[in-house]
N, C-alpha and C positions, 0 to 999 in steps of 0.2 A: 394470347393471340388465338392460335388455332390448334387443332389436334395434332399431336406428334405421333409418329409411328412407334415410338418407344417412350416409356415413362420419363418425365422430366421433372425437375424441381420447378416450383412456381416461377422463380426468377429467371431460370434459363428458358422456360417456355415463354414467359411474357416478353423477354428481351430478345429472343431469337428473331432473325429476319423472318417475317411471316407476311402473308398476303391474304387478302380477303376478297370476297365478292364485292362488287361495286354497284353503284346505283344505275338504274335503267336509263337509256339514252334518249328516249323520246324521238328516235329518228323518224323522218317524214317519208312516207311511201311515195315513190316517184313514178310508179307505173311499171312498164316492161323493162326487163334487164337485158337490153340489147348491148352486146359487147363490141367494142371497136376492134379493128385489126390487132393482132397480137403485139405488134410493135408499138401500138398506141394504148394498149390495155392499161387501165389504171391499176395502181397498187395502193395498199393502205398508206404507204409513205407519201405517194403523190396526192392522194385524197386529203390527207391531213395537211400537207404542205400548202395546198391550194387555199385552205381556209384558216391558216394560222393567223392569230391576231397578235401583233407584236406588243410587248411591254418594254418601253425604252428606259423608263425610270421607275424604281420601286417607290412610288410616291402616290398619295391619294388623287392628285390632279393629273396623273399621266392618262392620256386617252385610252390606252389599253386597260389600265386598272379600272378606270371609270366604266368602261364597257363591260368588264368582267363583273364588277359590283352590280351593275344593272341586270346582267344575266342571272346571277345567283339570287338576286332579290325577287325574282318571279315566284319563289317559294317562301313559305313562312319561316322555314328553318334551313340553314345552309351548313353542311358539314365541311369544315376547313381542314384538310389533311396536310401532313408534312411527310417528306420522304425519309427523314431521320429524326431522332430526338435530340440531335446535337449539331444542327447546322443553322446558318444565319439567314440566307436569302429566302428560303421557303417560309420561315417564321415571319420575316419582315413583310413578305407579301400578305400574309394573313392579317397583320396589323394594319397595313394601309388599306386593305379591303374593308376592314371593320370601320375605319375612319370614313371612307367613302360611303359605306352603307348607312352609317349613323347620320351623316350630313344629308344624304340624298334619298334614302330609301327606308326611313323610319325604323332602323334597327334599334332595339331597346334592351336586348339581353345577350351577354357574352357568357357562354357556358364552357367552362374549362375542364379538361380532363385532370381534375384535382379534387382534393377533399374539402369538406364543408368549412372547417374553421379557418384554414389558410385563405380561402377565397373570401370569407367574411371580412378578414382584415384588408384584403385588396379592395373589396367593394367599399369599405369605410373610407379608405383613402380616395378612391375614385369619386365618391359621393360629394366631395368638397367639404367634408366635415373638418373642423379645425384640427391641425396637426403640426407638430414641429419637425416632421420627417420630410425629406425629399423622396421622390418616387423610388429611387434606387434603394434607399434604406428601407422603405416600406416593403419592397419585394424581398430584400435580403432577410428581413425579420419575419416575414410571413411563413408559417409552417406548410409550405407547398413543396412539391417534388423539385429536386435540384435542377432538372431539365428546364424548369420554368424561370429560374432565376437569371434572366438575361437582360441585357440592355434594351432589347426590343420590348419586352413586357413592361419594363419601367417607363420607357418612352410612351407606350400606349396608355398606361395608367395616368401619366401626367397629362396626356391629351384628353382623356376621358374626364379627368378632374376639371380641366378648363371648360370642356363642353358642359358638364353638369352644373358648373357654377353659373352659367348664363342661360341655361336651358332647363330650368327646374321642371317645366311641364313636359319635357322630353328626356327625362333622366334615363341613363343607361346603367343597368345593373351588371355586376360581375359576380358570378356564382359558380360553384363547383358541382360536378355530377358524380364524382367517384365515391367509393365506399371503403377505402382502405385506412380507416381510422376508428375502428370499432371501440377501442378503449376510451378515447376522447368522447365519441358520440354517445356511448352507453352511459358514461359518467355524467354528461350534461343532461341527458334525458332523465336519468334517475334523480338528479338534483331538482329538476323542474317538477317531477312527480312528488318528491318529498315535501314540497311546499304545501301541496293540497291534501296529501294523505301520508303522513310520516310512518305510520304503522305498516301500511301495505308496502311502502318503499323499502322498509327494512327487510321485509320478507323477500322481495324481488332482489334486493341488493345482495342477499346471501348467495344467490346463484350467480351473480355478476362478479363476486369477489375475486375470482382468479384472473379476470381481465382488468381489474381496477387497481392492482398493486402498483407501487411506484415503478418497479422494473417493467411491468407490462405497459404502463403509460409512456415510458421513455423509449420503448423499443419500436423499431420499424414494424409495420403491421404484420408482414409475413413472418418476421422473427418473433413477434409477440405470440403468434399461434404456436410456434415451436416450444414455447414455455408452458403450454397447457396440454391436457390430455383430450382425447376425443369426447369423453364423457363430460368434461368441464366445458368444452366448446358447445356441445349440444345443450347443456343446461343454460349457458349464457345466451345462446340464440333463442331458446324458448322464453327466457326472461325478457329479452328485448322485444320479442313479439307481444308478450303480455303488456309490457310498458307502452308500446305503440297503441294497443287497444284501449288501455286505461286513459292515456293522454288524449286520444281522439274523443273518448266519451266525455272527458272534462272540457272539451272545446279548445285544447291547446294544440292546434294543428302543427305549428312549427316544431314544438318539442316532440310531437308524435313522429314527424318526418325525420327528426334526428334519431329517434329510436329505430326507425326503419333503416336508416343508413347503417346503424350498428349491427342489426341482424343480417343485413345484406353482406357486409364484410365478413361476418362469421360463416355465412353460407357459402360465399364464393371461395373460401379457403378451407372447406370442410375436411379435405383429406391431407391437410398439411400441418396437422398438430404433431406433438412429440411422438405419438404412437400412430399417426395416420399412415395410410397406404395409398400412394399415388397410382398403384396398379388398378385401383378402382375408378380412376378418373376416366370420364367419357367425353365425347364432344360437347354434350350438354353441360358437363361440369366446367370445362374450359370456357364456355360461353356465358356463364352466370354473371360474371362481373360486367360484361358488355350489355347483357340484357338489363341488369340493374341500372347501369349508367343511362341507357336509353329511356327507361321508365322515369328516372329522375329528371332527365332533360325535359321531357314533355311536361312533367308536373311543375318544374321550376320556370319554364318559359311562360306559363300562364297565358297561352295563346297569343303572346306578343311575338313580333318578329325577332328571331334569335339566330345566333351562329353557335355551332358546336366545334370547339377548338380541340383537336386531338391528332393522333397519328393516322396516317392513311389506313392502317389496319382497323382502327375503331370506327372512323367516320363513314367508311364505305359501306354501301348497303347491299343486301342480298346475301344468301348463304352460298358459299363457294362450292364448286365441284373441284375435281382435281385433287391435289395433294392434301388439302385440308377440308375435304367434304365433311359436312356435319357441323362445322363451326358457325355460330350465329353472331356476327358483329353487331355493335350498337346500331350501325346504319341500317341493317336489315330490319331491326325492330322499328326504327323510326320510319322506314319506308312502309311497313305494315300499318303503323298507327296514323301516319300523315299522308300517305300516298304521294302524289306529285307535289305536295307541300313540303317535301324534303328533297333538297338538292345537294349534290356532293362535288367538291373540288378535290382532285388527287394531284399531287405534285411529284415530279420525277427529275432526274439529273443526267447530264452527259458525263460529268466528272464531279466528284464530291470528296472533300476532306471534312470530317465531322468528329465531334467528341462523343466517346462512348466508353463505358467500362469494359475492359477486355474480358472476354468470356473465361480466360484463364484465371481470373480473380475469383470465380465462383460466386458464393453468396456472402463474401466478406463485407461487413458493414463499412460504409465510408470509403470503399475502394476508389482510388483516383481515376478520373477520366483520362484517356489518351487520345491522340489524333489518329484517326483511321482513314485510309484513302480507298476509294473505289472508282472504277470507270465503267461506263455503260458497256454491256456485253451484247453480242448478237443474240437475236431471238428473245429479247426482253422488251418490256414495255418502255423502259427508259431509253433503250437502244433505238426503238422505233421512233419515238418522239425526237430524239437527238438527230436522227436522220431527216426528220421532217422540218426541223428548224435549228439553225446553228445559233440563234439568238433566243433570249427569253420570249416565250410566246404562250398563248393558250389556245385550246382547241375545243370547240363545242361539238360533241358527237351528234347533237340534234341536227346539225347542218350536213351530215354525211348522207348520201343517197342510200336507201334501203335496197341494196343489190345483193346478188349472190356472193360477191366478193366480201361485203361486210358481214353477211350471215355466216360465211365460212370462217372468217376471222374470229367472230364471236364464239364459234364452237371449238376453236383450236387452242389448246393450252399455250400460254405465253409465260415467260419468266418474269417474276416480280421480285425486285431487289430492294427491299425496304429494311431499315434498321431501327431498332428500339434503343433503350438505354444501354444495352450491351451488344458487343459485336466482336467477332474474331479479328485479331490484328492483321492477319493476312487473308486474302480471299479464300473461301472454301466452297465446295460444291453445295453445301447446305445453305449458303447465302440465298440461293435461288429456289423458289417454289414454283411449280408449274400449275397454273390455274387458267381455264378458258375464260376470256373476258365476258362471255355471255352478253346480255344487254345490261351491263353493270356499271358503266361510268356515266356521269353527266358531263363534267368538264375536266380537262387535263391541262397541266402546265408543265413545260419543260424549262429547266434552268441549265444553261450551258456549264455553269460552275457553281457549286455550293461550297462555301467556306465555313470554318468552324463557328459554332455559336459564340457570341460575345457574352461571356459569363460575367456576372457582377462579383 
């Protein structure tokens, strides 16, 4: 996620509650900032409350959902964030928004914070290709992160399969933007190259051998890196870059992109080998995966209307000030590349019970998820939105008057309380990071209550 004041393991860093800069609000200038009497002076709470758009049902035909889909669709790509990696309602909202945007706003690409091969299997199911699997089984069998194996994603895939079956000319693709599968990606790229130049493939394959063993292929990506040395990692990255160049020269663009994913994953985890030194990690280092995901998202969208499905931390745009200055989330890169053609939805909660791996489990493979509960705290973004609406609602910051009040709010750090795949079982001071909002949000959603993800 973002820079930590002390060296962290990759897992604890990526799973810590972190916050990021968010996308600019496009607020409209309203002229002079004449303030009313103190007793009537607006507050951020009152300004937001006055323009809250209610969502009464988390369904594609709900008027609030349809209005939100229309708002997000003004851009070519929308970042759909979630408050935790283990809650239900925020993920369900993303699913119904996608359905509304497909039906009414020409959405054609769903970009998941997930790896290539797993999403390829999901896309095959969604395409309408013959299969004996139900959607739930397709999701369970796909090699995607555990956080995605939910009833919501299965229901969305089933809906997309139905859509694609009768709308072949408006097919919706599902694809992954992440780069945490270097062993699989390098192996697939090497196999493609071996067909056209077996001798050269053997030479490149020698440098890739440490990441292509059976143990390496079976390990989680971050743990695979722990099995090799820094020198082996560097050699494998160089080999993958060579593979990309050779495959591009041969006109095999898809295989070249697979090789690119492989070296991205090796670069993003450079200091996390068996002899690596995380004391060398910088904000640029912690940003690499986000930068790569953004680059991949633009390439995979192919200028079609798309959504980027990820955590608030990744989809939000702009580089943060405050506690995590220097971190560059995917959304910041997408903002630079797409400008106002990138829009962002951030989701918050008044109360949440969600699934996460307890931080006490450390880096244990397959550690079980537990239920963790949190409530909105004062001086946090979710606390502000919870005060502005006691019901599910969304807020468009473009509708707020550009006054001294708003400018001061943007400059003042506020607590962001977001959770990844891991979290402490009891609230801790480190749950909150302080970051000034700046002009960094587009649209905000408040859920009065988040319940645990419905896992398959």
